[in-house]
DOKOL-537015 format. One record per residue (C-alpha): residue in three letters; z, x, y; residue number from 1. Coordinates in Angstrom, 2 decimals. Layout:
<pt><res>Ala</res><up>Z</up><east>X</east><north>Y</north><n>NUM</n></pt>
...
//
This chain:
<pt><res>Met</res><up>0.00</up><east>0.00</east><north>0.00</north><n>1</n></pt>
<pt><res>Pro</res><up>-0.93</up><east>1.45</east><north>3.39</north><n>2</n></pt>
<pt><res>Ala</res><up>1.81</up><east>2.33</east><north>5.85</north><n>3</n></pt>
<pt><res>Pro</res><up>2.23</up><east>0.10</east><north>8.90</north><n>4</n></pt>
<pt><res>Asn</res><up>0.36</up><east>1.22</east><north>12.00</north><n>5</n></pt>
<pt><res>Glu</res><up>2.12</up><east>2.19</east><north>15.25</north><n>6</n></pt>
<pt><res>Asp</res><up>1.60</up><east>-1.24</east><north>16.84</north><n>7</n></pt>
<pt><res>Glu</res><up>3.12</up><east>-3.00</east><north>13.79</north><n>8</n></pt>
<pt><res>Leu</res><up>6.14</up><east>-0.68</east><north>13.86</north><n>9</n></pt>
<pt><res>Lys</res><up>6.70</up><east>-1.45</east><north>17.56</north><n>10</n></pt>
<pt><res>Lys</res><up>6.72</up><east>-5.18</east><north>16.74</north><n>11</n></pt>
<pt><res>Thr</res><up>9.23</up><east>-4.79</east><north>13.90</north><n>12</n></pt>
<pt><res>Leu</res><up>13.00</up><east>-4.88</east><north>14.22</north><n>13</n></pt>
<pt><res>Val</res><up>15.40</up><east>-4.68</east><north>11.28</north><n>14</n></pt>
<pt><res>Leu</res><up>18.97</up><east>-5.90</east><north>11.65</north><n>15</n></pt>
<pt><res>Arg</res><up>21.86</up><east>-5.99</east><north>9.23</north><n>16</n></pt>
<pt><res>Ile</res><up>24.33</up><east>-8.74</east><north>10.02</north><n>17</n></pt>
<pt><res>Pro</res><up>26.74</up><east>-10.78</east><north>7.90</north><n>18</n></pt>
<pt><res>Leu</res><up>25.64</up><east>-14.40</east><north>7.48</north><n>19</n></pt>
<pt><res>Thr</res><up>27.86</up><east>-17.45</east><north>7.38</north><n>20</n></pt>
<pt><res>Glu</res><up>24.97</up><east>-19.82</east><north>8.14</north><n>21</n></pt>
<pt><res>Ala</res><up>21.21</up><east>-19.38</east><north>8.13</north><n>22</n></pt>
<pt><res>Ser</res><up>18.02</up><east>-21.20</east><north>9.03</north><n>23</n></pt>
<pt><res>Ala</res><up>14.36</up><east>-20.37</east><north>8.67</north><n>24</n></pt>
<pt><res>Lys</res><up>11.22</up><east>-21.02</east><north>10.63</north><n>25</n></pt>
<pt><res>Val</res><up>8.63</up><east>-22.27</east><north>8.18</north><n>26</n></pt>
<pt><res>Arg</res><up>4.92</up><east>-22.85</east><north>8.55</north><n>27</n></pt>
<pt><res>Ser</res><up>2.14</up><east>-23.71</east><north>6.17</north><n>28</n></pt>
<pt><res>Gly</res><up>-1.35</up><east>-22.38</east><north>5.75</north><n>29</n></pt>
<pt><res>Pro</res><up>-2.88</up><east>-19.00</east><north>5.16</north><n>30</n></pt>
<pt><res>Pro</res><up>-1.55</up><east>-15.78</east><north>6.69</north><n>31</n></pt>
<pt><res>Ile</res><up>-2.39</up><east>-15.01</east><north>10.30</north><n>32</n></pt>
<pt><res>Asp</res><up>-3.06</up><east>-11.27</east><north>10.24</north><n>33</n></pt>
<pt><res>Asp</res><up>-4.41</up><east>-8.90</east><north>12.84</north><n>34</n></pt>
<pt><res>Glu</res><up>-8.20</up><east>-8.49</east><north>12.52</north><n>35</n></pt>
<pt><res>Ala</res><up>-7.79</up><east>-4.84</east><north>11.47</north><n>36</n></pt>
<pt><res>Asp</res><up>-5.63</up><east>-5.92</east><north>8.51</north><n>37</n></pt>
<pt><res>Tyr</res><up>-8.53</up><east>-7.81</east><north>6.92</north><n>38</n></pt>
<pt><res>Thr</res><up>-10.29</up><east>-4.49</east><north>6.23</north><n>39</n></pt>
<pt><res>Leu</res><up>-7.36</up><east>-3.18</east><north>4.16</north><n>40</n></pt>
<pt><res>Pro</res><up>-7.62</up><east>-3.22</east><north>0.34</north><n>41</n></pt>
<pt><res>Val</res><up>-4.46</up><east>-5.28</east><north>-0.14</north><n>42</n></pt>
<pt><res>Trp</res><up>-3.85</up><east>-8.85</east><north>-1.27</north><n>43</n></pt>
<pt><res>Ala</res><up>-2.83</up><east>-11.44</east><north>1.28</north><n>44</n></pt>
<pt><res>Gly</res><up>-2.20</up><east>-15.11</east><north>0.67</north><n>45</n></pt>
<pt><res>Glu</res><up>0.46</up><east>-17.65</east><north>-0.20</north><n>46</n></pt>
<pt><res>Leu</res><up>2.78</up><east>-18.02</east><north>-3.16</north><n>47</n></pt>
<pt><res>Pro</res><up>3.79</up><east>-21.68</east><north>-3.28</north><n>48</n></pt>
<pt><res>Leu</res><up>7.37</up><east>-22.23</east><north>-4.44</north><n>49</n></pt>
<pt><res>Arg</res><up>9.11</up><east>-25.43</east><north>-5.49</north><n>50</n></pt>
<pt><res>Leu</res><up>12.67</up><east>-26.47</east><north>-6.00</north><n>51</n></pt>
<pt><res>Val</res><up>13.24</up><east>-28.44</east><north>-9.18</north><n>52</n></pt>
<pt><res>Thr</res><up>16.33</up><east>-30.24</east><north>-10.38</north><n>53</n></pt>
<pt><res>Gly</res><up>17.60</up><east>-29.46</east><north>-13.87</north><n>54</n></pt>
<pt><res>Ala</res><up>19.88</up><east>-31.41</east><north>-16.16</north><n>55</n></pt>
<pt><res>Pro</res><up>23.47</up><east>-31.81</east><north>-14.93</north><n>56</n></pt>
<pt><res>Ile</res><up>26.03</up><east>-29.43</east><north>-16.39</north><n>57</n></pt>
<pt><res>Ser</res><up>29.59</up><east>-30.76</east><north>-16.44</north><n>58</n></pt>
<pt><res>Asp</res><up>32.54</up><east>-28.58</east><north>-15.59</north><n>59</n></pt>
<pt><res>Pro</res><up>33.86</up><east>-27.21</east><north>-18.92</north><n>60</n></pt>
<pt><res>Arg</res><up>37.40</up><east>-28.31</east><north>-17.92</north><n>61</n></pt>
<pt><res>Leu</res><up>36.34</up><east>-31.92</east><north>-17.24</north><n>62</n></pt>
<pt><res>Lys</res><up>38.07</up><east>-34.52</east><north>-19.40</north><n>63</n></pt>
<pt><res>Glu</res><up>35.73</up><east>-35.59</east><north>-22.23</north><n>64</n></pt>
<pt><res>His</res><up>35.74</up><east>-39.30</east><north>-21.37</north><n>65</n></pt>
<pt><res>Ile</res><up>34.33</up><east>-38.70</east><north>-17.85</north><n>66</n></pt>
<pt><res>Gln</res><up>30.58</up><east>-39.30</east><north>-17.92</north><n>67</n></pt>
<pt><res>Val</res><up>27.97</up><east>-37.99</east><north>-15.52</north><n>68</n></pt>
<pt><res>Pro</res><up>27.60</up><east>-40.68</east><north>-12.82</north><n>69</n></pt>
<pt><res>Ala</res><up>24.26</up><east>-42.48</east><north>-12.37</north><n>70</n></pt>
<pt><res>Tyr</res><up>23.69</up><east>-41.01</east><north>-8.91</north><n>71</n></pt>
<pt><res>Ile</res><up>23.73</up><east>-37.55</east><north>-10.48</north><n>72</n></pt>
<pt><res>Arg</res><up>21.72</up><east>-38.49</east><north>-13.62</north><n>73</n></pt>
<pt><res>Asn</res><up>19.05</up><east>-40.15</east><north>-11.45</north><n>74</n></pt>
<pt><res>Tyr</res><up>19.04</up><east>-37.62</east><north>-8.63</north><n>75</n></pt>
<pt><res>Gln</res><up>15.60</up><east>-36.83</east><north>-7.27</north><n>76</n></pt>
<pt><res>Val</res><up>14.65</up><east>-34.51</east><north>-4.47</north><n>77</n></pt>
<pt><res>Lys</res><up>12.66</up><east>-36.33</east><north>-1.84</north><n>78</n></pt>
<pt><res>Ser</res><up>9.48</up><east>-34.43</east><north>-1.06</north><n>79</n></pt>
<pt><res>Arg</res><up>9.31</up><east>-33.11</east><north>2.48</north><n>80</n></pt>
<pt><res>Val</res><up>5.91</up><east>-32.58</east><north>4.01</north><n>81</n></pt>
<pt><res>Ile</res><up>5.87</up><east>-29.80</east><north>6.54</north><n>82</n></pt>
<pt><res>Thr</res><up>3.34</up><east>-30.56</east><north>9.23</north><n>83</n></pt>
<pt><res>Lys</res><up>1.68</up><east>-28.09</east><north>11.51</north><n>84</n></pt>
<pt><res>Leu</res><up>3.39</up><east>-27.94</east><north>14.88</north><n>85</n></pt>
<pt><res>Ser</res><up>1.38</up><east>-27.08</east><north>17.94</north><n>86</n></pt>
//
């Protein structure tokens, strides 16, 4: 992988801070690279990720007669569509 150029290094800042909360700015669509980057022999693109819900796992110390409630058994993640903001 080629090293970053001088302009890219000037635009990059690395911080190390402890996190107690976090948020992310998210966008969709292909990468927006500098024109010069398109001549490089490296892959660019998207890797779509999804969050899926698995089967509930009860606490091992839970009393045997306590069943998984319906709201947990039937839990479904509502799909969120991220729209392009201008």
